[in-house]
Structure formats: structure tokens, C-alpha cells
N, CA, C, O and the ligand as a Tripos MOL2 file, in Angstrom:
@<TRIPOS>MOLECULE
protein
  305   303    77     0     0
PROTEIN
NO_CHARGES

@<TRIPOS>ATOM
      1 N          49.7640   -5.2830   15.5380 N.3       1 MET1
      2 CA         50.3990   -6.3730   14.7470 C.3       1 MET1
      3 C          51.9080   -6.1940   14.7270 C.2       1 MET1
      4 O          52.4700   -5.1730   15.1240 O.2       1 MET1
      5 N          52.5050   -7.2370   14.2490 N.am      2 ASN2
      6 CA         54.0000   -7.1510   14.0840 C.3       2 ASN2
      7 C          54.2980   -6.9890   12.5650 C.2       2 ASN2
      8 O          53.5790   -7.5040   11.7090 O.2       2 ASN2
      9 N          55.3390   -6.2860   12.2960 N.am      3 CYS3
     10 CA         55.8250   -6.0720   10.9430 C.3       3 CYS3
     11 C          56.1200   -7.4300   10.2660 C.2       3 CYS3
     12 O          56.8100   -8.2700   10.8440 O.2       3 CYS3
     13 N          55.5950   -7.6440    9.0350 N.am      4 TYR4
     14 CA         55.8560   -8.9110    8.3620 C.3       4 TYR4
     15 C          57.3530   -9.0590    8.0010 C.2       4 TYR4
     16 O          57.8080  -10.1670    7.7170 O.2       4 TYR4
     17 N          58.0810   -8.0010    8.0100 N.am      5 LEU5
     18 CA         59.5200   -8.1030    7.5760 C.3       5 LEU5
     19 C          60.4120   -8.2130    8.8020 C.2       5 LEU5
     20 O          61.1690   -9.1770    8.9140 O.2       5 LEU5
     21 N          60.3490   -7.2510    9.7350 N.am      6 CYS6
     22 CA         61.3280   -7.2820   10.8330 C.3       6 CYS6
     23 C          60.7570   -7.8580   12.1450 C.2       6 CYS6
     24 O          61.4740   -8.1610   13.0990 O.2       6 CYS6
     25 N          59.4210   -7.9860   12.1260 N.am      7 GLY7
     26 CA         58.7750   -8.5670   13.3440 C.3       7 GLY7
     27 C          58.5560   -7.6010   14.5140 C.2       7 GLY7
     28 O          58.0780   -8.0000   15.5760 O.2       7 GLY7
     29 N          58.9220   -6.2880   14.3020 N.am      8 LEU8
     30 CA         58.7030   -5.2920   15.3230 C.3       8 LEU8
     31 C          57.2970   -4.7700   15.2790 C.2       8 LEU8
     32 O          56.5910   -4.9840   14.2940 O.2       8 LEU8
     33 N          56.8590   -4.0750   16.3410 N.am      9 GLN9
     34 CA         55.5200   -3.5310   16.4290 C.3       9 GLN9
     35 C          55.3200   -2.6070   15.2880 C.2       9 GLN9
     36 O          56.1550   -1.7430   15.0200 O.2       9 GLN9
     37 N          54.1720   -2.7800   14.5770 N.am     10 ALA10
     38 CA         53.8780   -1.9410   13.4480 C.3      10 ALA10
     39 C          52.3760   -1.6910   13.4700 C.2      10 ALA10
     40 O          51.6080   -2.3690   14.1520 O.2      10 ALA10
     41 N          51.9850   -0.6520   12.6670 N.am     11 LYS11
     42 CA         50.5810   -0.3470   12.5300 C.3      11 LYS11
     43 C          50.0560   -0.9260   11.2110 C.2      11 LYS11
     44 O          50.7250   -0.9220   10.1780 O.2      11 LYS11
     45 N          48.8580   -1.4070   11.3080 N.am     12 GLN12
     46 CA         48.2760   -1.9960   10.1030 C.3      12 GLN12
     47 C          46.8960   -1.4590    9.8560 C.2      12 GLN12
     48 O          46.0710   -1.3390   10.7610 O.2      12 GLN12
     49 N          46.6630   -1.1300    8.5720 N.am     13 SER13
     50 CA         45.2860   -0.7350    8.2000 C.3      13 SER13
     51 C          44.8090   -1.4720    7.0030 C.2      13 SER13
     52 O          45.6020   -1.8580    6.1440 O.2      13 SER13
     53 N          43.5200   -1.6760    6.9270 N.am     14 GLU14
     54 CA         42.9860   -2.5140    5.8630 C.3      14 GLU14
     55 C          43.0580   -1.6630    4.6130 C.2      14 GLU14
     56 O          42.9360   -0.4380    4.6370 O.2      14 GLU14
     57 N          43.2580   -2.3610    3.5480 N.am     15 GLU15
     58 CA         43.3060   -1.7400    2.2380 C.3      15 GLU15
     59 C          42.3170   -2.3710    1.2920 C.2      15 GLU15
     60 O          41.8500   -3.4780    1.5580 O.2      15 GLU15
     61 N          41.9810   -1.7250    0.2110 N.am     16 ASP16
     62 CA         41.0420   -2.2930   -0.7450 C.3      16 ASP16
     63 C          41.8350   -3.2860   -1.6010 C.2      16 ASP16
     64 O          43.0650   -3.3340   -1.5720 O.2      16 ASP16
     65 N          41.1060   -4.0390   -2.3290 N.am     17 GLN17
     66 CA         41.6680   -4.9920   -3.3110 C.3      17 GLN17
     67 C          42.6150   -5.9830   -2.7170 C.2      17 GLN17
     68 O          43.6900   -6.2540   -3.2520 O.2      17 GLN17
     69 N          42.2200   -6.4920   -1.6590 N.am     18 GLY18
     70 CA         42.9830   -7.6520   -1.0270 C.3      18 GLY18
     71 C          44.4730   -7.3180   -0.6880 C.2      18 GLY18
     72 O          45.3900   -8.0980   -0.9470 O.2      18 GLY18
     73 N          44.6410   -6.1550   -0.1160 N.am     19 SER19
     74 CA         46.0090   -5.9280    0.3810 C.3      19 SER19
     75 C          45.9920   -5.1460    1.6480 C.2      19 SER19
     76 O          45.0210   -4.4350    1.9090 O.2      19 SER19
     77 N          47.0320   -5.2390    2.4640 N.am     20 GLU20
     78 CA         47.0990   -4.5710    3.7070 C.3      20 GLU20
     79 C          48.2500   -3.5350    3.6070 C.2      20 GLU20
     80 O          49.2740   -3.7000    2.9440 O.2      20 GLU20
     81 N          47.9310   -2.3930    4.3920 N.am     21 LEU21
     82 CA         48.9620   -1.3350    4.4240 C.3      21 LEU21
     83 C          49.6230   -1.4190    5.8160 C.2      21 LEU21
     84 O          48.9580   -1.3340    6.8490 O.2      21 LEU21
     85 N          50.9450   -1.5860    5.7980 N.am     22 VAL22
     86 CA         51.6280   -1.6540    7.0290 C.3      22 VAL22
     87 C          52.5840   -0.4930    7.2210 C.2      22 VAL22
     88 O          53.3060   -0.1000    6.3050 O.2      22 VAL22
     89 N          52.5750    0.0550    8.4480 N.am     23 ASP23
     90 CA         53.3950    1.1680    8.7540 C.3      23 ASP23
     91 C          54.4160    0.7720    9.9110 C.2      23 ASP23
     92 O          54.0700    0.7510   11.0920 O.2      23 ASP23
     93 N          55.5840    0.4880    9.5180 N.am     24 CYS24
     94 CA         56.6190    0.0580   10.4250 C.3      24 CYS24
     95 C          57.6240    1.2520   10.6710 C.2      24 CYS24
     96 O          58.0170    1.9260    9.7190 O.2      24 CYS24
     97 N          58.0010    1.4830   11.8650 N.am     25 SER25
     98 CA         58.9810    2.5450   12.1970 C.3      25 SER25
     99 C          60.3290    2.1110   11.6090 C.2      25 SER25
    100 O          61.1300    2.9970   11.3110 O.2      25 SER25
    101 N          60.6350    0.8780   11.4260 N.am     26 ASP26
    102 CA         61.8640    0.4490   10.9490 C.3      26 ASP26
    103 C          61.9270    0.2390    9.4380 C.2      26 ASP26
    104 O          62.9210    0.5910    8.8020 O.2      26 ASP26
    105 N          60.8830   -0.3260    8.8710 N.am     27 CYS27
    106 CA         60.7620   -0.6650    7.4640 C.3      27 CYS27
    107 C          60.1340    0.3210    6.6190 C.2      27 CYS27
    108 O          60.2640    0.2800    5.3950 O.2      27 CYS27
    109 N          59.3990    1.2830    7.2660 N.am     28 GLY28
    110 CA         58.6390    2.2700    6.6070 C.3      28 GLY28
    111 C          57.2500    1.7290    6.2890 C.2      28 GLY28
    112 O          56.8010    0.7130    6.8210 O.2      28 GLY28
    113 N          56.5850    2.4750    5.3790 N.am     29 THR29
    114 CA         55.2110    2.0980    5.0000 C.3      29 THR29
    115 C          55.2880    1.1950    3.7510 C.2      29 THR29
    116 O          55.9620    1.5400    2.7800 O.2      29 THR29
    117 N          54.6230    0.0830    3.7770 N.am     30 TYR30
    118 CA         54.5120   -0.7770    2.5730 C.3      30 TYR30
    119 C          53.1980   -1.4540    2.4970 C.2      30 TYR30
    120 O          52.5020   -1.6550    3.4920 O.2      30 TYR30
    121 N          52.8800   -1.7980    1.3090 N.am     31 LYS31
    122 CA         51.6480   -2.5390    1.0570 C.3      31 LYS31
    123 C          52.0250   -3.9970    0.7350 C.2      31 LYS31
    124 O          53.0300   -4.2860    0.0850 O.2      31 LYS31
    125 N          51.1720   -4.8780    1.2200 N.am     32 ILE32
    126 CA         51.4160   -6.2960    1.0740 C.3      32 ILE32
    127 C          50.1790   -6.9540    0.5660 C.2      32 ILE32
    128 O          49.1060   -6.7590    1.1370 O.2      32 ILE32
    129 N          50.2770   -7.7230   -0.4790 N.am     33 SER33
    130 CA         49.0750   -8.3150   -1.1070 C.3      33 SER33
    131 C          48.6460   -9.5610   -0.3280 C.2      33 SER33
    132 O          49.4500  -10.2400    0.3110 O.2      33 SER33
    133 N          47.3260   -9.8270   -0.4140 N.am     34 SER34
    134 CA         46.8060  -10.9780    0.3390 C.3      34 SER34
    135 C          47.3450  -12.3440   -0.1750 C.2      34 SER34
    136 O          47.4000  -13.3270    0.5630 O.2      34 SER34
    137 N          47.7370  -12.3590   -1.4710 N.am     35 ILE35
    138 CA         48.3320  -13.6110   -1.9690 C.3      35 ILE35
    139 C          49.6820  -13.8020   -1.2920 C.2      35 ILE35
    140 O          49.9880  -14.9160   -0.8680 O.2      35 ILE35
    141 N          50.4700  -12.7990   -1.1780 N.am     36 VAL36
    142 CA         51.7160  -12.8680   -0.5270 C.3      36 VAL36
    143 C          51.6200  -13.2450    0.9750 C.2      36 VAL36
    144 O          52.4320  -13.9890    1.5270 O.2      36 VAL36
    145 N          50.5610  -12.6710    1.5860 N.am     37 LEU37
    146 CA         50.2910  -12.9820    2.9720 C.3      37 LEU37
    147 C          49.9400  -14.4740    3.1190 C.2      37 LEU37
    148 O          50.3190  -15.1200    4.0960 O.2      37 LEU37
    149 N          49.2560  -14.9690    2.1910 N.am     38 ARG38
    150 CA         48.9300  -16.3830    2.2460 C.3      38 ARG38
    151 C          50.1810  -17.2750    2.0410 C.2      38 ARG38
    152 O          50.3460  -18.3080    2.6900 O.2      38 ARG38
    153 N          51.0010  -16.8530    1.1650 N.am     39 GLU39
    154 CA         52.2740  -17.5300    0.8330 C.3      39 GLU39
    155 C          53.2510  -17.4580    2.1000 C.2      39 GLU39
    156 O          54.1050  -18.3220    2.2980 O.2      39 GLU39
    157 N          53.0690  -16.4340    2.8840 N.am     40 LEU40
    158 CA         53.9440  -16.2620    4.0690 C.3      40 LEU40
    159 C          53.7380  -17.3990    5.0590 C.2      40 LEU40
    160 O          54.5730  -17.6320    5.9330 O.2      40 LEU40
    161 N          52.5910  -18.1250    4.9120 N.am     41 GLY41
    162 CA         52.2990  -19.2540    5.7790 C.3      41 GLY41
    163 C          53.3110  -20.3690    5.6740 C.2      41 GLY41
    164 O          53.6140  -21.0890    6.6250 O.2      41 GLY41
    165 N          53.8430  -20.4740    4.3880 N.am     42 SER42
    166 CA         54.7760  -21.6000    4.1330 C.3      42 SER42
    167 C          56.1430  -21.0870    3.6700 C.2      42 SER42
    168 O          57.0460  -21.8990    3.4680 O.2      42 SER42
    169 N          56.3300  -19.7990    3.4980 N.am     43 LYS43
    170 CA         57.6620  -19.2860    3.0860 C.3      43 LYS43
    171 C          58.0290  -18.1320    4.0210 C.2      43 LYS43
    172 O          57.1890  -17.5870    4.7370 O.2      43 LYS43
    173 N          59.3220  -17.7820    3.9830 N.am     44 THR44
    174 CA         59.7510  -16.5850    4.6210 C.3      44 THR44
    175 C          60.5130  -15.6460    3.6810 C.2      44 THR44
    176 O          61.1680  -16.0600    2.7250 O.2      44 THR44
    177 N          60.3840  -14.3310    4.0190 N.am     45 PHE45
    178 CA         61.0580  -13.3670    3.1530 C.3      45 PHE45
    179 C          62.5280  -13.4560    3.3170 C.2      45 PHE45
    180 O          63.0410  -13.8240    4.3730 O.2      45 PHE45
    181 N          63.2270  -13.1020    2.2220 N.am     46 ASN46
    182 CA         64.6640  -12.7410    2.3800 C.3      46 ASN46
    183 C          64.6940  -11.3240    2.8640 C.2      46 ASN46
    184 O          64.6350  -10.3800    2.0760 O.2      46 ASN46
    185 N          64.7850  -11.1780    4.1480 N.am     47 TYR47
    186 CA         64.5940   -9.8580    4.7340 C.3      47 TYR47
    187 C          65.4900   -8.7690    4.2330 C.2      47 TYR47
    188 O          64.9920   -7.7050    3.8670 O.2      47 TYR47
    189 N          66.8160   -8.9770    4.1940 N.am     48 PRO48
    190 CA         67.6940   -7.9050    3.6830 C.3      48 PRO48
    191 C          67.3700   -7.4740    2.2040 C.2      48 PRO48
    192 O          67.3290   -6.2960    1.8510 O.2      48 PRO48
    193 N          67.1490   -8.5230    1.3970 N.am     49 LYS49
    194 CA         66.8920   -8.2240    0.0000 C.3      49 LYS49
    195 C          65.5390   -7.5830   -0.1780 C.2      49 LYS49
    196 O          65.3840   -6.6870   -1.0080 O.2      49 LYS49
    197 N          64.5350   -8.0300    0.5970 N.am     50 MET50
    198 CA         63.2030   -7.3580    0.5400 C.3      50 MET50
    199 C          63.2380   -5.8970    1.0310 C.2      50 MET50
    200 O          62.5290   -5.0420    0.5000 O.2      50 MET50
    201 N          64.0400   -5.6350    2.0130 N.am     51 ARG51
    202 CA         64.1780   -4.2620    2.5130 C.3      51 ARG51
    203 C          64.8210   -3.4190    1.3880 C.2      51 ARG51
    204 O          64.3490   -2.3240    1.0830 O.2      51 ARG51
    205 N          65.8550   -3.9210    0.8040 N.am     52 ASP52
    206 CA         66.5210   -3.2080   -0.3030 C.3      52 ASP52
    207 C          65.5510   -2.9400   -1.4520 C.2      52 ASP52
    208 O          65.5650   -1.8460   -2.0150 O.2      52 ASP52
    209 N          64.7580   -3.8570   -1.7920 N.am     53 ASP53
    210 CA         63.8430   -3.7050   -2.8390 C.3      53 ASP53
    211 C          62.7780   -2.6010   -2.5310 C.2      53 ASP53
    212 O          62.4490   -1.7840   -3.3900 O.2      53 ASP53
    213 N          62.2610   -2.6120   -1.2840 N.am     54 LEU54
    214 CA         61.3510   -1.5430   -0.8730 C.3      54 LEU54
    215 C          62.0260   -0.2020   -1.0350 C.2      54 LEU54
    216 O          61.4410    0.7590   -1.5350 O.2      54 LEU54
    217 N          63.2650   -0.1590   -0.6010 N.am     55 HIS55
    218 CA         63.9980    1.0590   -0.6800 C.3      55 HIS55
    219 C          64.1870    1.5210   -2.1540 C.2      55 HIS55
    220 O          64.0810    2.6970   -2.5020 O.2      55 HIS55
    221 N          64.4750    0.4940   -2.9820 N.am     56 ARG56
    222 CA         64.6060    0.7740   -4.4020 C.3      56 ARG56
    223 C          63.2420    1.3350   -5.0730 C.2      56 ARG56
    224 O          63.2150    2.2590   -5.8860 O.2      56 ARG56
    225 N          62.1820    0.6650   -4.6230 N.am     57 GLN57
    226 CA         60.9020    1.1460   -5.1280 C.3      57 GLN57
    227 C          60.5700    2.6070   -4.7150 C.2      57 GLN57
    228 O          59.9810    3.3650   -5.4860 O.2      57 GLN57
    229 N          60.9620    2.9680   -3.4950 N.am     58 ARG58
    230 CA         60.7380    4.2440   -3.0060 C.3      58 ARG58
    231 C          61.5770    5.2860   -3.7940 C.2      58 ARG58
    232 O          61.1170    6.3990   -4.0500 O.2      58 ARG58
    233 N          62.7710    4.9120   -4.1570 N.am     59 GLN59
    234 CA         63.6390    5.8330   -4.8730 C.3      59 GLN59
    235 C          63.1610    6.0030   -6.2970 C.2      59 GLN59
    236 O          63.2980    7.0580   -6.9170 O.2      59 GLN59
    237 N          62.5530    4.8360   -6.8200 N.am     60 PHE60
    238 CA         62.0910    4.9080   -8.1880 C.3      60 PHE60
    239 C          60.8230    5.7540   -8.2670 C.2      60 PHE60
    240 O          60.6610    6.5040   -9.2290 O.2      60 PHE60
    241 N          59.9680    5.6670   -7.3460 N.am     61 ASN61
    242 CA         58.7390    6.4400   -7.3260 C.3      61 ASN61
    243 C          58.4340    6.8650   -5.8940 C.2      61 ASN61
    244 O          57.8670    6.1030   -5.1110 O.2      61 ASN61
    245 N          58.8180    8.0890   -5.5690 N.am     62 ALA62
    246 CA         58.7520    8.5480   -4.1790 C.3      62 ALA62
    247 C          57.2450    8.7510   -3.7820 C.2      62 ALA62
    248 O          56.9310    8.7350   -2.5920 O.2      62 ALA62
    249 N          56.3330    8.9380   -4.7470 N.am     63 THR63
    250 CA         54.9780    9.2160   -4.3210 C.3      63 THR63
    251 C          54.1390    7.9260   -4.1310 C.2      63 THR63
    252 O          53.0570    7.9590   -3.5450 O.2      63 THR63
    253 N          54.6670    6.7910   -4.6420 N.am     64 ALA64
    254 CA         53.8250    5.5710   -4.4880 C.3      64 ALA64
    255 C          54.2860    4.8540   -3.2160 C.2      64 ALA64
    256 O          55.4250    5.0240   -2.7800 O.2      64 ALA64
    257 N          53.4120    4.0690   -2.6350 N.am     65 VAL65
    258 CA         53.6870    3.1920   -1.5590 C.3      65 VAL65
    259 C          54.4500    2.0080   -2.0740 C.2      65 VAL65
    260 O          54.0440    1.4140   -3.0730 O.2      65 VAL65
    261 N          55.5740    1.6220   -1.4200 N.am     66 ALA66
    262 CA         56.3140    0.4230   -1.8120 C.3      66 ALA66
    263 C          55.3650   -0.8070   -1.6210 C.2      66 ALA66
    264 O          54.5600   -0.8830   -0.6920 O.2      66 ALA66
    265 N          55.5280   -1.7350   -2.5580 N.am     67 GLU67
    266 CA         54.5540   -2.8130   -2.5710 C.3      67 GLU67
    267 C          55.2660   -4.1920   -2.5190 C.2      67 GLU67
    268 O          56.2680   -4.4220   -3.1960 O.2      67 GLU67
    269 N          54.7270   -5.0560   -1.7210 N.am     68 ILE68
    270 CA         55.1580   -6.4550   -1.7540 C.3      68 ILE68
    271 C          53.9760   -7.2380   -2.4040 C.2      68 ILE68
    272 O          52.9150   -7.4110   -1.8040 O.2      68 ILE68
    273 N          54.2150   -7.6990   -3.6540 N.am     69 ASN69
    274 CA         53.2060   -8.4800   -4.2840 C.3      69 ASN69
    275 C          53.9070   -9.7040   -4.8760 C.2      69 ASN69
    276 O          55.0960   -9.9280   -4.6480 O.2      69 ASN69
    277 N          53.1460  -10.4880   -5.6380 N.am     70 THR70
    278 CA         53.7400  -11.6610   -6.1630 C.3      70 THR70
    279 C          54.9520  -11.3920   -7.0860 C.2      70 THR70
    280 O          55.8260  -12.2410   -7.2580 O.2      70 THR70
    281 N          54.9690  -10.1590   -7.6800 N.am     71 GLN71
    282 CA         56.0220   -9.8410   -8.5240 C.3      71 GLN71
    283 C          57.2760   -9.2780   -7.7350 C.2      71 GLN71
    284 O          58.4100   -9.4630   -8.1770 O.2      71 GLN71
    285 N          57.0580   -8.6210   -6.6150 N.am     72 THR72
    286 CA         58.1950   -8.0370   -5.9020 C.3      72 THR72
    287 C          58.6660   -8.8290   -4.7420 C.2      72 THR72
    288 O          59.7270   -8.5650   -4.1770 O.2      72 THR72
    289 N          57.8850   -9.7980   -4.3830 N.am     73 ALA73
    290 CA         58.2690  -10.5790   -3.1290 C.3      73 ALA73
    291 C          59.6130  -11.3430   -3.3840 C.2      73 ALA73
    292 O          59.8200  -11.9560   -4.4310 O.2      73 ALA73
    293 N          60.4830  -11.2680   -2.3870 N.am     74 ILE74
    294 CA         61.7310  -11.9540   -2.5160 C.3      74 ILE74
    295 C          61.8110  -13.0010   -1.3760 C.2      74 ILE74
    296 O          61.9320  -12.6320   -0.2080 O.2      74 ILE74
    297 N          61.7450  -14.2720   -1.7130 N.am     75 TRP75
    298 CA         61.6880  -15.2980   -0.6630 C.3      75 TRP75
    299 C          63.0360  -15.8190   -0.3400 C.2      75 TRP75
    300 O          63.9590  -15.7760   -1.1540 O.2      75 TRP75
    301 N          63.1510  -16.3380    0.9120 N.am     76 ALA76
    302 CA         64.4580  -16.8870    1.3090 C.3      76 ALA76
    303 C          64.7670  -18.2100    0.6870 C.2      76 ALA76
    304 O          65.8300  -18.7770    0.9380 O.2      76 ALA76
    305 ZN         59.5190   -3.6550    9.9570 Zn       77 ZN77
@<TRIPOS>BOND
     1     1     2 1
     2     2     3 1
     3     3     4 2
     4     3     5 am
     5     5     6 1
     6     6     7 1
     7     7     8 2
     8     7     9 am
     9     9    10 1
    10    10    11 1
    11    11    12 2
    12    11    13 am
    13    13    14 1
    14    14    15 1
    15    15    16 2
    16    15    17 am
    17    17    18 1
    18    18    19 1
    19    19    20 2
    20    19    21 am
    21    21    22 1
    22    22    23 1
    23    23    24 2
    24    23    25 am
    25    25    26 1
    26    26    27 1
    27    27    28 2
    28    27    29 am
    29    29    30 1
    30    30    31 1
    31    31    32 2
    32    31    33 am
    33    33    34 1
    34    34    35 1
    35    35    36 2
    36    35    37 am
    37    37    38 1
    38    38    39 1
    39    39    40 2
    40    39    41 am
    41    41    42 1
    42    42    43 1
    43    43    44 2
    44    43    45 am
    45    45    46 1
    46    46    47 1
    47    47    48 2
    48    47    49 am
    49    49    50 1
    50    50    51 1
    51    51    52 2
    52    51    53 am
    53    53    54 1
    54    54    55 1
    55    55    56 2
    56    55    57 am
    57    57    58 1
    58    58    59 1
    59    59    60 2
    60    59    61 am
    61    61    62 1
    62    62    63 1
    63    63    64 2
    64    63    65 am
    65    65    66 1
    66    66    67 1
    67    67    68 2
    68    67    69 am
    69    69    70 1
    70    70    71 1
    71    71    72 2
    72    71    73 am
    73    73    74 1
    74    74    75 1
    75    75    76 2
    76    75    77 am
    77    77    78 1
    78    78    79 1
    79    79    80 2
    80    79    81 am
    81    81    82 1
    82    82    83 1
    83    83    84 2
    84    83    85 am
    85    85    86 1
    86    86    87 1
    87    87    88 2
    88    87    89 am
    89    89    90 1
    90    90    91 1
    91    91    92 2
    92    91    93 am
    93    93    94 1
    94    94    95 1
    95    95    96 2
    96    95    97 am
    97    97    98 1
    98    98    99 1
    99    99   100 2
   100    99   101 am
   101   101   102 1
   102   102   103 1
   103   103   104 2
   104   103   105 am
   105   105   106 1
   106   106   107 1
   107   107   108 2
   108   107   109 am
   109   109   110 1
   110   110   111 1
   111   111   112 2
   112   111   113 am
   113   113   114 1
   114   114   115 1
   115   115   116 2
   116   115   117 am
   117   117   118 1
   118   118   119 1
   119   119   120 2
   120   119   121 am
   121   121   122 1
   122   122   123 1
   123   123   124 2
   124   123   125 am
   125   125   126 1
   126   126   127 1
   127   127   128 2
   128   127   129 am
   129   129   130 1
   130   130   131 1
   131   131   132 2
   132   131   133 am
   133   133   134 1
   134   134   135 1
   135   135   136 2
   136   135   137 am
   137   137   138 1
   138   138   139 1
   139   139   140 2
   140   139   141 am
   141   141   142 1
   142   142   143 1
   143   143   144 2
   144   143   145 am
   145   145   146 1
   146   146   147 1
   147   147   148 2
   148   147   149 am
   149   149   150 1
   150   150   151 1
   151   151   152 2
   152   151   153 am
   153   153   154 1
   154   154   155 1
   155   155   156 2
   156   155   157 am
   157   157   158 1
   158   158   159 1
   159   159   160 2
   160   159   161 am
   161   161   162 1
   162   162   163 1
   163   163   164 2
   164   163   165 am
   165   165   166 1
   166   166   167 1
   167   167   168 2
   168   167   169 am
   169   169   170 1
   170   170   171 1
   171   171   172 2
   172   171   173 am
   173   173   174 1
   174   174   175 1
   175   175   176 2
   176   175   177 am
   177   177   178 1
   178   178   179 1
   179   179   180 2
   180   179   181 am
   181   181   182 1
   182   182   183 1
   183   183   184 2
   184   183   185 am
   185   185   186 1
   186   186   187 1
   187   187   188 2
   188   187   189 am
   189   189   190 1
   190   190   191 1
   191   191   192 2
   192   191   193 am
   193   193   194 1
   194   194   195 1
   195   195   196 2
   196   195   197 am
   197   197   198 1
   198   198   199 1
   199   199   200 2
   200   199   201 am
   201   201   202 1
   202   202   203 1
   203   203   204 2
   204   203   205 am
   205   205   206 1
   206   206   207 1
   207   207   208 2
   208   207   209 am
   209   209   210 1
   210   210   211 1
   211   211   212 2
   212   211   213 am
   213   213   214 1
   214   214   215 1
   215   215   216 2
   216   215   217 am
   217   217   218 1
   218   218   219 1
   219   219   220 2
   220   219   221 am
   221   221   222 1
   222   222   223 1
   223   223   224 2
   224   223   225 am
   225   225   226 1
   226   226   227 1
   227   227   228 2
   228   227   229 am
   229   229   230 1
   230   230   231 1
   231   231   232 2
   232   231   233 am
   233   233   234 1
   234   234   235 1
   235   235   236 2
   236   235   237 am
   237   237   238 1
   238   238   239 1
   239   239   240 2
   240   239   241 am
   241   241   242 1
   242   242   243 1
   243   243   244 2
   244   243   245 am
   245   245   246 1
   246   246   247 1
   247   247   248 2
   248   247   249 am
   249   249   250 1
   250   250   251 1
   251   251   252 2
   252   251   253 am
   253   253   254 1
   254   254   255 1
   255   255   256 2
   256   255   257 am
   257   257   258 1
   258   258   259 1
   259   259   260 2
   260   259   261 am
   261   261   262 1
   262   262   263 1
   263   263   264 2
   264   263   265 am
   265   265   266 1
   266   266   267 1
   267   267   268 2
   268   267   269 am
   269   269   270 1
   270   270   271 1
   271   271   272 2
   272   271   273 am
   273   273   274 1
   274   274   275 1
   275   275   276 2
   276   275   277 am
   277   277   278 1
   278   278   279 1
   279   279   280 2
   280   279   281 am
   281   281   282 1
   282   282   283 1
   283   283   284 2
   284   283   285 am
   285   285   286 1
   286   286   287 1
   287   287   288 2
   288   287   289 am
   289   289   290 1
   290   290   291 1
   291   291   292 2
   292   291   293 am
   293   293   294 1
   294   294   295 1
   295   295   296 2
   296   295   297 am
   297   297   298 1
   298   298   299 1
   299   299   300 2
   300   299   301 am
   301   301   302 1
   302   302   303 1
   303   303   304 2
@<TRIPOS>SUBSTRUCTURE
     1 MET1         2 RESIDUE 1 A MET
     2 ASN2         6 RESIDUE 1 A ASN
     3 CYS3        10 RESIDUE 1 A CYS
     4 TYR4        14 RESIDUE 1 A TYR
     5 LEU5        18 RESIDUE 1 A LEU
     6 CYS6        22 RESIDUE 1 A CYS
     7 GLY7        26 RESIDUE 1 A GLY
     8 LEU8        30 RESIDUE 1 A LEU
     9 GLN9        34 RESIDUE 1 A GLN
    10 ALA10       38 RESIDUE 1 A ALA
    11 LYS11       42 RESIDUE 1 A LYS
    12 GLN12       46 RESIDUE 1 A GLN
    13 SER13       50 RESIDUE 1 A SER
    14 GLU14       54 RESIDUE 1 A GLU
    15 GLU15       58 RESIDUE 1 A GLU
    16 ASP16       62 RESIDUE 1 A ASP
    17 GLN17       66 RESIDUE 1 A GLN
    18 GLY18       70 RESIDUE 1 A GLY
    19 SER19       74 RESIDUE 1 A SER
    20 GLU20       78 RESIDUE 1 A GLU
    21 LEU21       82 RESIDUE 1 A LEU
    22 VAL22       86 RESIDUE 1 A VAL
    23 ASP23       90 RESIDUE 1 A ASP
    24 CYS24       94 RESIDUE 1 A CYS
    25 SER25       98 RESIDUE 1 A SER
    26 ASP26      102 RESIDUE 1 A ASP
    27 CYS27      106 RESIDUE 1 A CYS
    28 GLY28      110 RESIDUE 1 A GLY
    29 THR29      114 RESIDUE 1 A THR
    30 TYR30      118 RESIDUE 1 A TYR
    31 LYS31      122 RESIDUE 1 A LYS
    32 ILE32      126 RESIDUE 1 A ILE
    33 SER33      130 RESIDUE 1 A SER
    34 SER34      134 RESIDUE 1 A SER
    35 ILE35      138 RESIDUE 1 A ILE
    36 VAL36      142 RESIDUE 1 A VAL
    37 LEU37      146 RESIDUE 1 A LEU
    38 ARG38      150 RESIDUE 1 A ARG
    39 GLU39      154 RESIDUE 1 A GLU
    40 LEU40      158 RESIDUE 1 A LEU
    41 GLY41      162 RESIDUE 1 A GLY
    42 SER42      166 RESIDUE 1 A SER
    43 LYS43      170 RESIDUE 1 A LYS
    44 THR44      174 RESIDUE 1 A THR
    45 PHE45      178 RESIDUE 1 A PHE
    46 ASN46      182 RESIDUE 1 A ASN
    47 TYR47      186 RESIDUE 1 A TYR
    48 PRO48      190 RESIDUE 1 A PRO
    49 LYS49      194 RESIDUE 1 A LYS
    50 MET50      198 RESIDUE 1 A MET
    51 ARG51      202 RESIDUE 1 A ARG
    52 ASP52      206 RESIDUE 1 A ASP
    53 ASP53      210 RESIDUE 1 A ASP
    54 LEU54      214 RESIDUE 1 A LEU
    55 HIS55      218 RESIDUE 1 A HIS
    56 ARG56      222 RESIDUE 1 A ARG
    57 GLN57      226 RESIDUE 1 A GLN
    58 ARG58      230 RESIDUE 1 A ARG
    59 GLN59      234 RESIDUE 1 A GLN
    60 PHE60      238 RESIDUE 1 A PHE
    61 ASN61      242 RESIDUE 1 A ASN
    62 ALA62      246 RESIDUE 1 A ALA
    63 THR63      250 RESIDUE 1 A THR
    64 ALA64      254 RESIDUE 1 A ALA
    65 VAL65      258 RESIDUE 1 A VAL
    66 ALA66      262 RESIDUE 1 A ALA
    67 GLU67      266 RESIDUE 1 A GLU
    68 ILE68      270 RESIDUE 1 A ILE
    69 ASN69      274 RESIDUE 1 A ASN
    70 THR70      278 RESIDUE 1 A THR
    71 GLN71      282 RESIDUE 1 A GLN
    72 THR72      286 RESIDUE 1 A THR
    73 ALA73      290 RESIDUE 1 A ALA
    74 ILE74      294 RESIDUE 1 A ILE
    75 TRP75      298 RESIDUE 1 A TRP
    76 ALA76      302 RESIDUE 1 A ALA
    77 ZN77       305 GROUP 0 **** ****
């Protein structure tokens, strides 16, 4: 698959509770919720801001996987 953020080749694994885990060499590992995936059909991410936020989430809690959900998604 391609990374939902940068569009480069990434690895994807199914996750429980309606989210996907994406492992991108550029954006790192992040979780994306199925609701956001559905919204991606009609919207696009604000890529720089979204990347900043994932970075911020990792700094805030280094043990948790950064997450893109309806609360953290930043749209263009
Ligand atoms: Zn990426």
C-alpha cells in the first residue's frame, strides 16, 4: 500500500476496532481509524500539520502509537 500521508510505499497491517496500522519509512508508524479512512475519500490531509502532530504525539507519549482519528485528523 501507499502511505496515507506522503504517498510513498508503506507497510500496512490490520488492526482491531476498525483501525489500520501503517508503517512508513518516512512518516513512521501510525494508526489511522476507519472513520478517517472513509473521510479521506472526500478530504485530504494537511500533510505538514498532520506530520507535526504525529511527531508531537510521539513526544508526548513515546510508548504509544501516534494516532490519526476524528480528533487528531487535520484536514487541508
Ligand atoms: Zn509516509
